[in-house]
C-alpha positions as CSV (number, residue, x, y, z in Angstrom):
1,M,21.8,-4.5,-15.2
2,K,19.2,-2.0,-13.9
3,I,19.0,1.8,-13.8
4,K,16.8,4.2,-11.8
5,R,14.9,7.0,-13.5
6,L,17.0,10.0,-14.4
7,T,16.0,13.4,-13.0
8,A,19.1,15.4,-13.8
9,V,18.9,18.6,-15.7
10,I,20.6,18.1,-19.0
11,L,22.2,20.4,-21.5
12,A,22.4,19.2,-25.1
13,A,23.4,20.3,-28.7
14,T,23.0,19.0,-32.3
15,L,25.2,18.4,-35.1
16,T,25.7,16.7,-38.5
17,I,29.2,16.3,-40.0
18,T,29.9,15.7,-43.6
19,V,33.3,15.8,-45.3
20,L,33.3,17.7,-48.5
21,A,35.6,17.1,-51.5
22,G,38.0,19.9,-52.4
23,C,39.8,20.9,-55.5
24,G,42.4,23.3,-56.8
25,N,45.6,24.0,-54.8
26,D,47.6,21.4,-52.9
27,K,45.6,21.8,-49.7
28,S,42.3,21.2,-51.6
29,N,43.8,18.2,-53.3
30,K,44.7,16.7,-49.9
31,K,41.1,17.3,-48.9
32,S,39.7,15.6,-51.9
33,E,41.5,12.4,-50.8
34,K,39.6,12.2,-47.6
35,T,36.6,10.1,-47.1
36,S,33.1,11.7,-46.7
37,Y,31.3,11.3,-43.4
38,T,27.9,12.1,-42.1
39,L,27.4,12.4,-38.4
40,N,24.1,13.6,-36.8
41,L,24.1,15.0,-33.3
42,G,20.9,15.7,-31.3
43,V,20.2,19.0,-29.5
44,S,17.6,20.0,-26.9
45,G,16.9,23.4,-25.3
46,D,16.2,26.9,-26.6
47,S,19.6,28.5,-25.8
48,P,21.2,29.9,-29.0
49,L,24.6,29.2,-27.5
50,N,24.3,25.5,-27.1
51,N,27.9,24.4,-27.5
52,P,30.4,27.2,-28.1
53,L,33.2,24.8,-29.1
54,V,31.2,23.4,-32.0
55,Q,29.7,26.7,-33.0
56,L,33.0,28.6,-32.9
57,A,34.8,25.8,-34.8
58,D,32.1,25.8,-37.5
59,E,32.0,29.6,-37.9
60,K,35.8,29.9,-38.0
61,G,36.0,27.2,-40.7
62,Y,37.9,24.6,-38.6
63,F,35.5,21.9,-39.7
64,A,35.7,23.0,-43.3
65,D,39.5,22.8,-43.1
66,E,39.0,19.1,-42.4
67,N,36.3,18.7,-45.0
68,L,33.6,18.7,-42.3
69,T,30.2,20.4,-42.4
70,I,27.7,20.6,-39.5
71,S,24.0,20.9,-39.1
72,Q,21.6,20.5,-36.2
73,T,18.6,18.3,-35.4
74,K,16.2,19.4,-32.7
75,L,14.9,16.9,-30.1
76,E,12.1,17.6,-27.7
77,N,13.7,16.1,-24.6
78,P,17.3,16.3,-23.4
79,G,17.1,13.1,-21.4
80,A,15.9,9.6,-22.4
81,V,14.8,10.8,-25.8
82,M,18.3,12.0,-26.6
83,Y,20.1,8.9,-25.6
84,D,17.5,6.5,-26.9
85,A,18.0,8.1,-30.3
86,L,21.8,7.9,-29.9
87,S,21.9,4.3,-28.8
88,V,20.0,3.1,-31.9
89,G,21.8,5.3,-34.4
90,K,19.1,7.9,-35.1
91,I,21.7,10.4,-34.2
92,D,25.5,9.8,-34.2
93,A,26.7,12.2,-31.4
94,A,25.3,14.1,-28.5
95,Y,26.3,16.7,-26.0
96,A,24.6,16.6,-22.6
97,Q,25.0,16.5,-18.8
98,V,27.4,13.7,-17.8
99,V,24.9,11.3,-16.0
100,P,22.8,10.1,-19.0
101,P,25.7,8.9,-21.2
102,I,27.3,7.2,-18.3
103,S,24.1,5.5,-17.4
104,Y,23.4,4.3,-20.9
105,G,27.0,3.1,-21.5
106,A,26.9,1.2,-18.2
107,Q,23.9,-0.7,-19.3
108,G,25.5,-1.8,-22.4
109,Y,23.8,0.5,-24.9
110,D,25.7,1.5,-28.0
111,V,26.8,4.8,-26.4
112,T,30.5,5.8,-26.1
113,L,31.8,8.9,-24.4
114,I,34.6,10.6,-26.3
115,G,35.3,14.0,-24.8
116,G,34.3,16.9,-22.6
117,V,32.6,20.2,-23.0
118,L,31.6,22.0,-19.9
119,S,32.9,22.5,-16.4
120,G,31.7,25.0,-13.8
121,G,28.5,26.9,-13.7
122,M,27.1,25.7,-10.4
123,V,26.6,28.0,-7.3
124,C,26.1,27.2,-3.6
125,V,23.7,29.4,-1.7
126,C,22.5,29.7,1.9
127,L,20.7,32.1,4.2
128,P,22.8,35.3,5.0
129,E,22.8,34.5,8.7
130,N,24.5,31.2,7.9
131,Y,27.2,32.5,5.6
132,E,30.1,32.9,8.1
133,K,29.4,29.4,9.5
134,F,29.1,27.6,6.2
135,K,32.2,29.2,4.7
136,D,34.1,26.4,6.5
137,L,33.1,23.1,4.9
138,E,33.7,21.3,8.2
139,N,30.6,23.1,9.5
140,W,28.4,21.5,6.9
141,K,28.3,18.4,9.0
142,G,24.9,17.8,10.5
143,H,23.2,20.0,7.9
144,S,21.1,19.4,4.8
145,I,22.0,20.1,1.2
146,G,19.4,20.6,-1.5
147,V,20.3,19.1,-4.9
148,I,18.7,17.7,-8.0
149,Q,19.0,13.9,-7.8
150,M,21.8,12.4,-9.9
151,S,23.0,15.9,-10.9
152,T,26.6,17.0,-11.3
153,S,26.2,19.0,-8.0
154,E,25.1,15.9,-6.0
155,L,27.7,13.5,-7.3
156,T,30.5,16.1,-7.2
157,T,29.8,17.3,-3.7
158,R,29.6,13.7,-2.5
159,N,33.1,13.1,-3.9
160,A,34.5,16.4,-2.6
161,L,33.1,15.9,0.9
162,K,34.3,12.3,0.9
163,E,37.8,13.5,0.0
164,K,37.6,15.8,3.1
165,G,36.8,12.9,5.4
166,F,33.0,13.1,5.4
167,N,30.9,10.0,5.9
168,D,27.6,9.5,4.0
169,N,25.6,10.3,7.2
170,D,27.5,13.5,8.0
171,V,25.2,15.5,5.8
172,E,21.6,15.0,4.5
173,Y,21.0,15.2,0.8
174,V,17.5,16.5,0.0
175,M,16.4,15.7,-3.6
176,I,14.5,18.6,-5.2
177,D,13.1,18.7,-8.7
178,D,14.5,22.0,-10.1
179,Y,16.8,24.9,-9.3
180,S,14.0,27.4,-8.7
181,S,12.6,25.0,-6.0
182,I,16.1,24.6,-4.5
183,A,16.5,28.4,-4.2
184,L,13.1,28.8,-2.6
185,S,13.7,25.8,-0.2
186,T,17.0,27.3,0.9
187,A,15.4,30.8,1.4
188,K,12.6,29.2,3.5
189,G,15.1,27.3,5.6
190,N,13.8,23.9,4.5
191,V,17.4,23.0,3.5
192,D,20.5,24.6,4.9
193,I,22.5,24.7,1.7
194,G,21.4,24.7,-1.9
195,F,23.1,24.1,-5.3
196,I,21.8,26.0,-8.3
197,A,22.9,26.9,-11.8
198,S,24.5,30.3,-12.1
199,N,21.6,31.7,-14.1
200,Y,19.3,31.1,-11.0
201,V,21.5,33.2,-8.7
202,D,19.4,36.4,-9.1
203,Q,16.3,34.5,-8.3
204,A,17.9,33.0,-5.2
205,I,19.1,36.4,-4.0
206,E,15.6,37.9,-4.5
207,A,14.2,35.1,-2.5
208,G,16.5,35.9,0.4
209,C,19.6,33.8,-0.2
210,K,23.3,34.7,-0.3
211,V,25.9,33.2,-2.5
212,L,28.2,31.0,-0.3
213,T,30.7,29.6,-2.9
214,T,30.8,27.9,-6.2
215,L,31.2,24.2,-6.9
216,Y,34.4,25.0,-8.7
217,D,35.8,26.4,-5.5
218,I,34.9,23.2,-3.7
219,K,36.3,20.9,-6.5
220,K,38.4,22.5,-9.3
221,D,37.8,21.3,-12.9
222,Y,35.0,19.0,-11.9
223,V,33.3,17.4,-14.9
224,C,29.9,18.3,-16.2
225,C,28.6,17.9,-19.8
226,R,30.4,15.3,-22.0
227,Q,30.3,14.4,-25.7
228,S,29.2,11.0,-26.8
229,A,29.1,9.0,-30.0
230,Y,26.9,6.2,-31.4
231,S,29.3,3.3,-30.8
232,E,28.7,1.5,-34.1
233,N,29.3,4.7,-36.2
234,L,32.4,5.5,-34.1
235,K,33.9,2.2,-35.2
236,E,33.0,2.7,-38.8
237,N,33.7,6.5,-39.2
238,R,36.2,7.2,-36.4
239,D,38.2,9.7,-38.5
240,A,35.2,12.0,-38.6
241,Y,35.0,12.1,-34.8
242,V,38.7,12.8,-34.6
243,A,38.3,15.7,-37.0
244,Y,35.3,16.9,-35.1
245,L,37.4,17.1,-31.9
246,E,40.3,18.7,-33.7
247,G,38.1,21.6,-34.7
248,Q,36.9,22.0,-31.1
249,I,40.5,21.9,-29.7
250,K,41.3,24.8,-32.1
251,A,38.2,26.6,-30.9
252,Y,39.2,26.1,-27.3
253,K,42.5,27.8,-28.0
254,D,40.6,30.7,-29.6
255,I,38.3,31.1,-26.6
256,N,41.4,31.4,-24.4
257,D,43.7,33.4,-26.7
258,D,41.4,35.5,-28.9
259,K,38.6,37.0,-26.8
260,K,37.7,39.7,-29.4
261,G,37.6,37.3,-32.3
262,T,35.7,34.7,-30.4
263,I,33.0,37.1,-29.4
264,K,32.7,38.4,-33.0
265,S,32.4,34.8,-34.3
266,L,29.9,33.7,-31.8
267,V,27.7,36.8,-32.3
268,K,27.7,35.8,-36.0
269,A,27.0,32.2,-35.2
270,T,24.2,32.7,-32.7
271,G,22.7,36.1,-33.4
272,E,23.2,37.1,-29.8
273,S,24.7,40.4,-28.7
274,E,28.4,41.0,-27.8
275,D,27.4,41.6,-24.1
276,Y,25.5,38.2,-24.0
277,I,28.5,36.3,-25.4
278,N,30.9,38.1,-23.1
279,D,28.8,37.4,-20.0
280,Y,28.3,33.8,-21.0
281,I,31.9,32.9,-21.9
282,Y,34.1,35.4,-20.1
283,D,32.4,36.6,-17.0
284,E,34.2,34.2,-14.6
285,E,32.3,35.3,-11.5
286,G,28.9,35.6,-13.0
287,S,29.1,32.2,-14.8
288,A,30.6,30.5,-11.7
289,H,33.8,29.6,-13.5
290,R,32.1,28.1,-16.5
291,T,34.7,26.8,-18.9
292,Y,34.6,24.8,-22.2
293,N,37.3,22.2,-22.7
294,P,37.0,19.1,-25.0
295,D,39.4,17.1,-22.9
296,P,37.8,13.8,-21.8
297,N,38.8,14.2,-18.1
298,Y,38.4,10.5,-17.6
299,N,39.6,10.7,-14.0
300,G,36.8,13.1,-13.0
301,V,34.1,11.0,-14.8
302,E,35.4,7.9,-13.2
303,E,34.9,9.4,-9.8
304,L,31.3,10.3,-10.7
305,Y,30.7,6.8,-12.1
306,N,32.0,5.2,-8.9
307,T,29.7,7.4,-6.9
308,M,26.7,6.4,-9.0
309,L,27.5,2.7,-8.4
310,E,27.9,3.3,-4.7
311,Q,24.6,5.1,-4.5
312,K,23.0,2.3,-6.7
313,Y,21.8,4.9,-9.2
314,V,23.0,2.4,-11.8
315,E,23.9,-1.3,-11.5
316,S,26.6,-2.6,-13.8
317,D,29.6,-4.9,-13.9
318,L,31.3,-2.7,-16.6
319,T,34.3,-0.5,-15.8
320,L,34.1,3.0,-17.3
321,D,36.8,2.3,-19.9
322,K,34.4,-0.1,-21.6
323,F,32.3,2.8,-22.8
324,Y,34.7,5.8,-22.6
325,D,37.1,6.0,-25.5
326,I,39.7,8.7,-24.7
327,S,41.8,7.7,-27.8
328,V,39.7,9.8,-30.1
329,Y,40.6,13.0,-28.3
330,A,44.2,11.9,-27.9
331,D,44.6,11.3,-31.6
332,A,43.0,14.7,-32.3
333,L,45.3,16.5,-30.0
334,K,48.3,14.6,-31.3
335,N,47.5,15.6,-34.9
336,I,47.3,19.3,-33.9
337,I,50.5,19.2,-31.9
338,S,52.3,17.6,-34.8
339,E,51.2,20.5,-37.0
340,N,52.1,23.1,-34.2
341,P,55.0,21.5,-32.2
342,D,56.1,24.8,-30.6
343,D,52.6,26.0,-29.6
344,E,52.6,26.5,-25.9
345,F,48.8,26.3,-25.5
346,Y,48.6,22.9,-27.1
347,Q,51.5,21.7,-25.0
348,D,49.5,22.8,-22.0
349,M,46.5,20.8,-23.3
350,K,48.8,17.8,-23.6
351,A,49.9,18.2,-19.9
352,F,46.2,18.6,-18.9
353,F,45.3,15.4,-20.7
354,K,48.1,13.5,-19.0
355,E,47.1,14.8,-15.6
356,N,43.4,14.3,-15.9
357,N,43.2,11.0,-17.8
358,N,45.9,8.9,-16.2
359,T,43.6,6.5,-14.3
360,Y,42.6,5.1,-17.7
361,P,43.9,1.5,-17.8
362,N,47.4,1.2,-19.2
363,F,47.5,4.9,-19.7
364,E,51.3,5.4,-19.4
365,N,52.0,2.7,-22.0
366,Q,49.5,4.1,-24.4
367,Y,50.0,7.8,-23.9
368,G,53.6,8.2,-22.7
369,E,56.0,10.4,-24.7
370,S,56.4,7.8,-27.4
371,F,52.8,8.3,-28.4
372,W,53.3,12.0,-29.1
373,G,56.1,11.4,-31.5
């Protein structure tokens, strides 16, 4: 199996999990019966808000409730360095843009995807004089689209346009190294349409572009960054990863149901201002519908994987389920629902799981109503 060189921009975060023994009351006694685990997750990038789900769960004590502690290990590179380290067990978990873990898993490395993190955050720009024309996707035919090769934007737009009846030769994909260059290329007319991250919008507008739409508006709930585990450690210490996702599920509920408390906790966790956290998490328009959801969304990832195979970005005989284990998240959600059977939010998460993971082989038999108890 062969893979071409990755050029996608990747987000990442870092984490170490250790289960602590408790003592005292009944709850602590139950904790003391649990096995201790140590999981090490790599992080890259300078953003203090690297993974709000993990940072919020940690600050709110959700990991501690499960006898988990976390720490971070900084890596210099979010791409090959991150997944080289993961595939040999130097780190035990990683959070990054979806392409690298798929690529490594497809090649047979010891990398297993276990859950999601990020969706949204991508913006489509064009020249102001083309805005009315390009509002209709049908009018994209015969035009060029600037993207980073093997990025979420490229793979997702290929899928979305294919669903709308486009053929591969209906549009021209122009591969550009970074978002700044995409903005400038669009402003100069070198490409007709450009896809950039939301934090590059101001730069694009200053260069002469206009926001056309968001990737979310083209394809709702498209997948971006995923969470992955070192396969061998996942086999040996699976309960630690289940508890890790349980904490993030609770954090996801807080993000949606407790805006004030979430901002306060993330200010404490990151040292950033309330305005920064508010804009990053809750400004739907400014963040281009950026959302954080630990659900695996196997269906969406499978679409991207199939596109990677079609474009020969990766060559593999493996199906996605061979290196994507959705059962870790399913067990985590099941545990929380069993403790909160009447909670409407968690029931909605269950419905989302069933809707967005049902192309997983034998899904209904494994995750039908009998699974949930």
